[in-house]
N, C-alpha and C positions, 0 to 999 in steps of 0.2 A: 504494500500500500504506500503510495507517495506520501511525503511528509505533511502536506497540507491537510488532506483528509484524515490522516493519522493524528495530527495535532488536534483537529476538531473533535475526533473521537476521544482522545485522551482527556481533553478539557471537560467534555460532557460527562465522561465517566468519573473524573475526579470530583465533580460536584456531588456525586452520590457516595463517595468514599468518606471515611471518618476524617474529621478535622485533626490537624497536627499542630504542635507547637513550633515556633519559629526555628528553634535550634535542634529539633528532632529530625533524625533521618527518615526519609520516605522510601517506600518500595513500590516500584511499578513493574508488575509481572508482564513479560513479553515473550514473543516467540520470533525467531529469525525467519523473516519472510523472504520470498524470492527477490523482492526489491532491495533487500539489505545485503545480499551476498554478491560476490564477484565470481570470476571464472573458476576459482578454486572451491567454490560452494561454501565459503565461510564469510562471516560478516566482513565487509570491506573496511579497511582501517579508517577511511574518511567517513563512513556511515555512522561510526560510533558517535561522532559529534552531533549528528542529527538525532540519534537516540537519546543522547544526553539532553538535548533541547527538550525533548518530550518529558524527561524526568524533571526538569526544572519547571515546566508548565504544570505538571502534576503537583509539585510541591507548592508553587505559588497559589494555585487554586485551593489546595487543602489547608494552607495557612490562613486563607481568607483575604489575602492581599491582592489577588489577581483582579477582582472586580474594582477595587480602589485604583489600581494601576491603570486599568483600561478607562475608568471614568474620567481620570485626569488626562487621558490621551498620551500617556507615557508608553514608550516602546523599549523592550529589553534588547540590548546589543552585547555582543561579546567583544572584549578588548584583546584578550590573549588566552590561550589554552595550551596545556601540555598533556600528553597522554603516554602511558606505558602499557605494554601488552605482556601477558603471561601465557595465555593459551587462546586458541581459536574458538569461536562460537559458530557452529555449522548450521546449514539450512534446516529449518524445522525445529531446532533445539530451543527449549524453554530456558529463559534466564530472567533475572531481575535487574532493573536499573535502580541502583541505590543512590539517593541524592541527599546531601547534607549541606546546609548553609554553614560555612565555617567562619564567617565574620565579615565585617565591613572595615575598610580602612578610610583614609582621608578622601579617596576618590572612587573606590570600587566595592562591589559586592562579590564575595568569593564563595565558590562551591567546590566541594570534593564530590566526585561522582564515580561510581563503580558499576561494572557489569559483574554480576555474581551468578555462577552456575553451580547448583547443588551445594550452596553454602561456601563455595570457594571463589575468591576474587580472580577473575580472568583478565580484567582491564581496569585501570584506574586513571582518572584525569582530574586536573585542577583547572577550574574555569574562572577567569577574571571577567566580571560583567559590569555594565552600567545600565542605568535607565536614562532615556532621552525624552525631553519634552517635545511637544508638537513643533516648536521652533528650532529644534535640533540641539538646544543647550542641554547639558547634563543635569540630571536631578541630583541635588545635594543629598548626601547620605543622611543628614539630619531630618530631611523631609521623609525619607524612607522609614527612619526610626519612628517618626511621629505617627505615620499611618499604621505602623506595626503596633505601637502602644495603644492607639485608638481602637485597634482590632482586638485588644485584650492580651497581647503578648508581653511577657515579662522580659524586658531588655537587660535586666541585671545579670543574666547568665550568658551574655554575649562572649563568645570565645575570643581569645587573643590569637591573631594570625602569627604563624611562625615567621621569623625574620627571613628565612631562605626564600619564601614566596615573594617578599618585597624585592629581594636581590634579583630573583629570577625575572620579575616583571621589568625592573630597571634595565636588565641586560638584553631583553628582547624587544623593548618598546621602540616603536617608530615615532618620528616627530609628529607634531600636530599637523592636521590637514592645512593649516595656515602657513606652514613652513614647506618650501619646495623640497621635493625629494626626487631629483632626476634619476632616471634609470640608467645605470652604467655599472658594468661588472668591474670589480677591482681584480684584474687578472693576476697581479703580483701576489695577492693574498691567496687566490685559488691555486696558483702554482706552488706556493710554499706550504699550503695546508695539507 
């Protein structure tokens, strides 16, 4: 199933699932569909990011924040993500997408997400996200905390992000879109690398 219909299905289903706390992990049961796999008949490495999108939608709906985000016209976007693989998920195999909000920093909302097969982690990713307003400006995290508090979430238990995530984001960050970034390969670096 393509991601748009699948997203609609996940959001509709999440509305009937139990509500969760902001810092609680969520579980989204899934099955590897023909649209998820590549020629080797396992979930394509790039498809995991789409599956993780579904896990974050499920979590946002189940925390009660999705309707507030949409009412304000905010749009979730990903700034950076990293992923590591332990084993393949094959066509037709059942798995869970586990999603946990691991904290907010001065600019971003961070998630850890996992694909779990029979209780064993197959894939793990860290996703750095933002919310954007209708005019494209970023939503301040204090605004996000305010709607979370208004929805009844206890913000006192907010986790502290590990320093290595901040270092990783700084090392992979691209400049602002207001800063030119002409395309040119640094061939000396490539040859030395």
